[in-house]
TIDO-388932 format. One line per 3 residues: number of its first residue (from 1); their letters; for each residue x, y, z of C-alpha. Coordinates in Angstrom, 2 decimals. Layout:
% TIDO-388932
NUM> A> X:Y:Z ~ ...
% end
This chain:
% TIDO-388932
1> MDE> 35.85:56.53:-10.88 ~ 36.97:53.27:-10.15 ~ 39.93:52.88:-12.21
4> QRV> 43.77:53.37:-10.49 ~ 46.11:55.99:-11.80 ~ 49.95:54.38:-11.84
7> RGP> 53.26:55.76:-12.76 ~ 54.81:54.45:-16.06 ~ 57.78:52.83:-15.85
10> GGG> 60.94:54.60:-14.85 ~ 58.51:57.41:-13.88 ~ 56.95:57.76:-17.06
13> PPR> 53.49:59.42:-17.78 ~ 50.85:57.84:-15.46 ~ 48.64:55.20:-17.54
16> WWG> 45.32:54.12:-16.43 ~ 43.86:50.68:-15.72 ~ 40.54:49.39:-15.14
19> PGH> 39.53:48.53:-11.29 ~ 41.47:44.59:-11.00 ~ 43.51:44.93:-13.54
22> GPP> 47.25:45.17:-13.44 ~ 49.61:46.01:-15.96 ~ 49.88:44.21:-19.20
25> RWG> 51.25:40.79:-19.17 ~ 54.32:41.54:-21.52 ~ 54.74:44.77:-19.01
28> RRY> 56.06:42.99:-16.22 ~ 59.51:41.82:-15.12 ~ 60.16:38.15:-14.76
31> GED> 60.05:37.18:-10.90 ~ 57.80:40.74:-10.01 ~ 54.51:40.20:-8.45
34> GPG> 51.33:40.50:-9.57 ~ 48.92:38.86:-12.17 ~ 51.36:36.28:-13.76
37> ADA> 53.74:36.08:-11.41 ~ 53.14:33.12:-10.43 ~ 53.81:31.35:-14.05
40> GLG> 57.06:32.75:-14.68 ~ 55.87:35.52:-17.24 ~ 59.10:37.36:-18.23
43> RWP> 59.22:40.38:-20.82 ~ 58.37:39.50:-24.42 ~ 61.95:38.32:-25.63
46> WRS> 62.22:40.35:-28.85 ~ 65.67:41.43:-29.29 ~ 67.15:38.09:-28.52
49> TVL> 64.68:36.46:-31.31 ~ 65.41:38.90:-33.72 ~ 68.89:38.48:-33.25
52> LTV> 68.50:34.52:-33.47 ~ 66.60:34.88:-36.37 ~ 69.14:36.96:-38.29
55> FVL> 71.68:34.76:-37.37 ~ 69.95:31.51:-38.52 ~ 68.91:33.16:-41.55
58> AGS> 72.43:33.87:-42.76 ~ 74.17:31.04:-41.35 ~ 72.16:28.46:-43.29
61> TYA> 72.32:31.09:-46.43 ~ 76.25:30.21:-46.02 ~ 75.89:26.38:-45.12
64> AEQ> 73.56:26.30:-48.50 ~ 76.66:27.78:-50.36 ~ 79.08:25.28:-48.68
67> QVG> 77.05:22.50:-49.62 ~ 75.71:23.09:-53.10 ~ 75.29:19.84:-55.19
70> ERA> 74.91:17.76:-51.55 ~ 71.32:19.36:-50.41 ~ 68.71:21.31:-51.56
73> DLD> 68.92:25.18:-52.64 ~ 67.00:27.33:-49.96 ~ 64.00:28.28:-51.39
76> LFA> 60.95:30.23:-50.04 ~ 59.63:27.49:-47.72 ~ 63.10:26.59:-46.50
79> RVL> 63.28:30.22:-45.02 ~ 59.51:30.21:-43.92 ~ 60.53:27.03:-41.72
82> LVL> 63.78:28.95:-40.33 ~ 61.70:32.09:-39.49 ~ 58.73:30.06:-37.87
85> GSG> 61.19:28.13:-36.06 ~ 63.22:30.98:-35.07 ~ 60.08:33.01:-34.03
88> LLL> 58.48:30.19:-31.86 ~ 61.33:31.33:-29.48 ~ 59.08:34.52:-28.95
91> WRQ> 56.89:32.15:-26.39 ~ 59.58:30.36:-24.90 ~ 59.38:31.76:-21.05
94> RHP> 55.23:31.08:-21.40 ~ 54.60:28.46:-23.63 ~ 58.19:26.29:-23.10
97> VLV> 56.62:22.83:-24.00 ~ 54.70:24.32:-27.62 ~ 57.90:26.24:-28.31
100> VFG> 60.48:23.10:-27.91 ~ 58.10:20.56:-29.81 ~ 57.25:23.48:-32.72
103> TAT> 61.03:24.31:-33.10 ~ 61.90:20.09:-33.17 ~ 59.03:19.89:-35.78
106> AAM> 59.88:22.64:-37.77 ~ 63.58:21.52:-38.06 ~ 62.41:17.99:-38.83
109> VYL> 60.63:19.39:-41.71 ~ 63.46:21.28:-43.18 ~ 65.51:18.38:-42.84
112> GAG> 63.41:15.86:-44.77 ~ 63.13:18.52:-47.71 ~ 66.54:18.09:-48.02
115> YPY> 68.01:21.96:-46.75 ~ 71.72:22.08:-45.86 ~ 72.80:21.01:-42.58
118> GPV> 73.57:24.39:-40.43 ~ 72.19:26.62:-37.40 ~ 68.96:25.03:-38.07
121> FLT> 69.32:23.27:-35.05 ~ 70.09:26.50:-32.66 ~ 66.55:27.19:-32.63
124> VAV> 65.82:23.49:-30.89 ~ 68.87:24.14:-28.66 ~ 67.50:27.47:-27.23
127> GCF> 63.72:25.94:-26.94 ~ 65.10:22.66:-25.39 ~ 67.54:24.99:-22.92
130> SAV> 64.42:26.81:-21.94 ~ 62.22:23.80:-21.32 ~ 64.21:22.21:-19.17
133> VAG> 65.33:25.36:-17.45 ~ 61.56:25.95:-16.64 ~ 61.01:22.28:-15.00
136> HRR> 59.57:20.77:-18.64 ~ 62.54:17.97:-18.37 ~ 60.54:15.03:-19.88
139> AAW> 58.94:17.17:-22.61 ~ 62.28:18.20:-23.45 ~ 63.53:14.82:-23.96
142> VAV> 60.86:13.75:-25.86 ~ 60.98:16.46:-28.65 ~ 64.66:16.21:-28.64
145> GML> 64.73:12.46:-29.16 ~ 61.74:12.56:-31.60 ~ 63.76:15.02:-33.77
148> WAG> 66.93:12.74:-32.93 ~ 64.92:9.65:-33.76 ~ 63.19:11.26:-37.37
151> HVL> 66.93:12.42:-38.28 ~ 67.46:8.55:-38.54 ~ 64.65:7.63:-40.03
154> IAH> 65.27:10.23:-42.63 ~ 69.07:9.74:-43.10 ~ 68.72:5.94:-43.22
157> WLY> 65.63:4.91:-44.73 ~ 63.17:8.10:-46.10 ~ 65.89:9.22:-48.08
160> RWL> 65.17:7.22:-51.13 ~ 61.83:8.94:-51.77 ~ 62.88:12.62:-49.87
163> PPA> 64.86:15.37:-51.59 ~ 67.18:15.76:-52.90 ~ 67.51:13.29:-55.69
166> GDE> 70.33:10.62:-55.21 ~ 70.91:11.26:-52.08 ~ 73.15:8.55:-50.15
169> PAG> 72.41:7.14:-46.77 ~ 74.07:9.42:-43.55 ~ 77.12:7.61:-42.27
172> WGQ> 76.53:6.02:-38.21 ~ 79.51:8.08:-37.03 ~ 77.44:11.06:-37.93
175> EIV> 74.64:9.96:-36.28 ~ 76.78:9.49:-32.98 ~ 77.98:13.16:-33.37
178> VAA> 74.30:14.49:-33.22 ~ 73.66:12.14:-30.35 ~ 76.61:13.83:-28.31
181> WVA> 75.10:17.28:-29.60 ~ 71.66:16.63:-28.37 ~ 73.23:15.00:-24.69
184> AIV> 75.94:18.42:-24.44 ~ 73.05:20.73:-24.93 ~ 70.46:18.87:-22.41
187> AVA> 73.41:18.26:-19.87 ~ 74.18:22.19:-20.11 ~ 70.09:22.96:-19.49
190> ELV> 69.87:20.64:-16.57 ~ 72.89:21.86:-14.89 ~ 71.44:25.55:-15.53
193> RVR> 68.44:24.04:-13.93 ~ 69.90:22.56:-10.92 ~ 72.07:26.18:-10.13
196> REQ> 68.47:28.07:-10.27 ~ 66.56:25.84:-8.21 ~ 69.51:26.17:-5.71
199> WER> 69.54:30.21:-6.36 ~ 66.06:29.90:-5.83 ~ 66.61:27.66:-2.39
202> ERA> 68.78:30.08:-0.87 ~ 66.99:32.81:-1.55 ~ 64.08:31.15:0.25
205> ERA> 66.33:30.63:3.02 ~ 67.12:34.30:3.49 ~ 63.73:35.08:3.03
208> QAA> 63.27:33.16:5.89 ~ 65.34:33.79:8.30 ~ 65.18:37.41:7.70
211> RRR> 61.00:36.88:9.01 ~ 62.31:35.03:11.46 ~ 64.74:37.64:12.91
214> ADE> 61.81:40.03:12.55 ~ 59.75:37.85:14.16 ~ 62.40:37.44:17.12
217> ERL> 62.90:41.46:17.00 ~ 59.40:41.91:17.84 ~ 59.07:39.48:20.64
220> RIA> 62.20:41.67:21.88 ~ 60.44:44.66:22.03 ~ 57.14:43.40:23.45
223> REL> 58.91:41.95:26.17 ~ 60.95:45.07:26.89 ~ 57.55:46.99:26.41
226> HDV> 55.67:45.05:28.80 ~ 58.67:44.27:31.14 ~ 59.01:48.63:31.18
229> LAH> 55.56:49.36:31.48 ~ 53.77:46.68:33.83 ~ 56.22:47.57:36.49
232> SIS> 55.91:51.44:35.98 ~ 52.04:51.23:35.81 ~ 51.78:48.79:38.23
235> VIN> 53.55:51.45:40.83 ~ 51.20:53.94:39.36 ~ 48.12:51.74:40.17
238> VQA> 49.15:51.30:43.75 ~ 50.24:54.74:44.32 ~ 46.80:56.27:42.56
241> GVG> 44.95:54.04:44.87 ~ 47.02:55.23:47.95 ~ 46.18:59.02:46.71
244> LAL> 42.51:58.54:46.38 ~ 42.00:56.64:49.80 ~ 44.26:59.59:51.70
247> LDS> 43.40:62.77:49.81 ~ 41.32:63.80:52.57 ~ 42.25:62.31:55.85
250> DPE> 45.85:62.83:55.04 ~ 46.74:65.02:52.08 ~ 50.68:64.88:52.86
253> QAR> 50.40:61.18:52.20 ~ 48.44:61.67:49.03 ~ 51.18:64.61:47.90
256> SAL> 53.97:61.96:48.44 ~ 52.00:59.37:46.04 ~ 51.87:61.37:43.58
259> TTI> 55.09:62.15:43.51 ~ 55.60:58.62:42.98 ~ 53.84:58.37:40.54
262> KAA> 55.24:61.21:38.21 ~ 58.76:59.80:38.89 ~ 57.68:56.20:37.64
265> SKE> 55.65:58.03:34.54 ~ 59.22:59.42:34.10 ~ 60.75:56.81:34.49
268> ALG> 58.70:54.50:32.04 ~ 58.50:57.15:29.57 ~ 61.92:57.36:29.30
271> EVR> 63.09:53.77:29.06 ~ 59.71:53.72:26.09 ~ 61.65:56.53:24.32
274> QVL> 65.03:54.49:24.34 ~ 63.11:51.13:23.22 ~ 61.28:53.03:20.64
277> DKL> 64.99:55.13:20.05 ~ 65.89:51.18:18.92 ~ 63.46:50.97:16.28
280> RTP> 63.89:54.39:14.54 ~ 67.66:53.95:14.01 ~ 68.20:50.29:13.03
283> GDA> 71.86:48.90:13.08 ~ 73.26:51.54:15.55 ~ 74.40:51.41:18.96
286> PRT> 71.57:52.10:21.64 ~ 72.13:55.81:22.76 ~ 71.86:54.46:26.34
289> PAP> 73.53:51.06:28.21 ~ 70.99:48.28:28.70 ~ 69.31:48.20:32.55
292> GLD> 71.13:45.61:34.41 ~ 71.73:44.47:37.87 ~ 73.21:47.41:39.07
295> RLP> 70.03:49.30:38.73 ~ 68.67:47.00:42.08 ~ 68.58:49.81:44.34
298> ELV> 66.25:51.50:42.02 ~ 63.56:48.82:42.02 ~ 63.85:48.72:45.64
301> EQA> 63.14:52.57:46.45 ~ 60.26:52.11:43.22 ~ 58.97:49.15:45.68
304> AGT> 59.30:50.77:48.82 ~ 57.06:53.66:46.97 ~ 53.81:51.16:47.16
307> GLT> 54.54:50.43:50.51 ~ 56.67:46.77:49.56 ~ 59.94:46.38:51.36
310> VEV> 62.32:44.54:49.45 ~ 65.55:42.83:51.05 ~ 68.36:41.81:49.12
313> RGE> 70.75:39.55:49.60 ~ 73.99:38.52:48.00 ~ 76.47:40.32:45.60
316> VPK> 75.86:41.91:42.03 ~ 78.34:40.06:39.89 ~ 79.77:41.25:36.44
319> LPP> 77.45:39.73:34.01 ~ 77.49:39.70:30.47 ~ 74.87:42.51:29.00
322> GAD> 72.55:40.46:27.48 ~ 72.47:37.88:30.89 ~ 72.50:41.53:33.06
325> LAA> 68.93:42.53:31.32 ~ 67.74:39.46:31.32 ~ 68.26:39.31:35.59
328> FRI> 67.13:42.96:35.69 ~ 64.05:42.06:33.83 ~ 63.46:39.03:35.22
331> VQE> 63.12:40.68:38.76 ~ 61.53:43.35:37.79 ~ 58.52:41.46:36.88
334> ALT> 58.84:39.06:39.69 ~ 58.24:42.19:42.27 ~ 55.54:43.44:39.74
337> NVV> 54.06:40.58:40.80 ~ 54.32:40.49:44.06 ~ 52.88:44.43:43.72
340> RHS> 49.78:43.29:42.08 ~ 49.11:39.66:43.38 ~ 50.60:39.64:47.03
343> GSR> 49.05:40.45:49.86 ~ 52.41:40.83:51.39 ~ 54.31:43.50:52.05
346> HAR> 57.93:41.94:52.38 ~ 59.92:40.54:49.78 ~ 62.83:38.48:49.50
349> VLV> 65.53:39.02:46.20 ~ 68.50:36.76:46.57 ~ 71.40:36.87:44.03
352> EVD> 74.47:34.20:43.85 ~ 76.45:32.72:41.38 ~ 77.28:29.29:41.27
355> EAD> 80.98:28.87:40.42 ~ 81.04:24.80:40.06 ~ 77.74:25.50:36.99
358> GAL> 79.28:28.44:35.98 ~ 75.08:29.99:36.10 ~ 73.44:32.97:38.03
361> RLR> 70.77:32.00:40.58 ~ 68.04:34.98:41.20 ~ 65.51:33.84:43.42
364> VDD> 62.67:36.38:44.51 ~ 60.44:35.52:47.39 ~ 57.32:36.77:49.14
367> DGP> 55.00:35.40:51.75 ~ 51.45:35.96:49.87 ~ 48.86:35.43:50.93
370> ATG> 47.44:35.82:47.11 ~ 45.13:38.90:47.29 ~ 43.09:37.41:44.21
373> ADA> 42.41:41.12:42.88 ~ 42.93:42.33:39.32 ~ 45.45:44.89:38.76
376> GGS> 45.53:45.05:34.95 ~ 47.82:42.61:34.17 ~ 48.39:40.99:30.77
379> GNG> 48.90:37.66:31.80 ~ 52.08:37.12:30.15 ~ 54.69:38.24:33.04
382> LAG> 55.85:34.77:33.59 ~ 55.95:34.01:29.88 ~ 57.85:36.87:28.97
385> MRE> 60.58:35.51:32.26 ~ 60.53:32.18:30.76 ~ 61.11:33.42:27.54
388> RAA> 64.18:35.43:28.48 ~ 65.91:33.04:30.58 ~ 65.51:30.17:27.68
391> ALG> 67.11:32.89:25.37 ~ 70.17:32.36:26.79 ~ 69.27:28.44:27.71
394> GTI> 68.71:29.01:31.12 ~ 65.02:27.87:33.39 ~ 62.33:29.69:35.04
397> EAG> 60.73:28.01:38.07 ~ 57.46:29.73:39.42 ~ 54.93:28.76:41.96
400> PRV> 53.81:28.23:45.71 ~ 55.75:27.66:48.12 ~ 54.95:24.56:50.78
403> DGG> 54.83:26.84:54.03 ~ 52.61:29.81:51.74 ~ 54.03:32.63:49.69
406> FRV> 55.38:32.42:45.93 ~ 58.70:31.79:45.05 ~ 60.34:32.72:41.55
409> LAV> 63.55:31.23:40.67 ~ 65.32:31.96:37.74 ~ 68.88:30.03:36.12
412> LPL> 70.90:31.81:34.11 ~ 74.46:30.27:32.46 ~ 77.05:33.08:32.66
415> KLP> 78.23:31.70:28.50 ~ 75.90:30.98:25.63 ~ 75.12:27.21:25.32
418> PLK> 76.17:25.89:21.23 ~ 72.69:25.30:20.32 ~ 69.73:27.94:21.90
421> MPP> 67.01:25.97:22.94 ~ 63.49:27.38:21.49 ~ 61.38:29.10:24.09
424> HKV> 58.32:26.60:23.75 ~ 60.85:23.89:24.75 ~ 61.77:25.04:28.02
427> PPL> 59.82:22.87:30.81 ~ 58.78:24.67:33.40 ~ 59.08:23.04:36.39
430> RAK> 55.49:24.77:37.85 ~ 53.76:27.15:35.64 ~ 51.24:29.74:37.75
433> EDR> 50.89:32.91:35.34 ~ 50.39:35.59:36.94 ~ 48.72:34.64:39.71
% end
């Protein structure tokens, strides 16, 4: 059966609609997605239209009693015009242009027939208001101007041939009052339209900011997972190769390699679980502290398990949490690249703080040469390091050294700059992606 079952409003009984068909247009609330939503369709304004019709009929009856002998009596045709003008407002959300011209025409015929002045102008005001708010300003101005011009024509020239008999021309002071009334209505409608457009812009800006935050969060998570998995899997890859090579000739060394694999995989699982915990508890503080440069000895120990000797020089300073995490990940990725792509079994890490510039400098060197082997890298290592540095207003230089080998130099300011430079605008001095 190619039909879709959908619960009714408020969890009511289910309704069945055919394929490709949503609920009826009059069942859509204003602003919801779905067929007709882009046209700004809302519920049929039955209640307000009925109340306005009752008010116009009652007010016109009262006005007729106050203007006995001055204007024509309300008859069936007059009441039909009043009901027609008010009833048109039922379509004011769907066809505002037709409604404003229709109400203006009904009011003009009503006045031309000599019926009493009264709330008949209210229907025109509501129609004009709806048209302006919907963005049809010119149509609203033309319709209201047409009504005012028609009133001037009737009150100062055609009154001789139109009812009631013996009518006299209206004073120009009355026309000024009518013009002021029209201007006030249009001004209020314009004010509401401008305010609504401002609300729409603010809502769009909030939605865009939310999407931007979501994109930044996805990028941050991707960097975290890349840094965690790339390092640990590189260690596992190297140790698995060692274990396979020595499985028969040196079982004890193979056992040591398997032990290293177990420790690296356990650490990787722990860090991945930490990242996922942050996703499952949005807004909550992390349950475990983010890694920092104080964990450099762990990186050195893991690198030693792959046969890489790491020499660390300089003292690890006390850093802000953001800079501390970025520094740790940069060193981790740089050492991972040495394990993956360098034939050198020796790397040097220099950590120093430039007090004059208020910046942290990290330098990771290896003597090479590059192995050219495919170690399963994603090619995003240096890009991730640059993004981390750029988020703090820092820079990354990466490339081959003059005397051979490879160098990664990171400069991280210890205080965020007033304006954060987007990652794609950070100019790398020498780029070579994961070699």
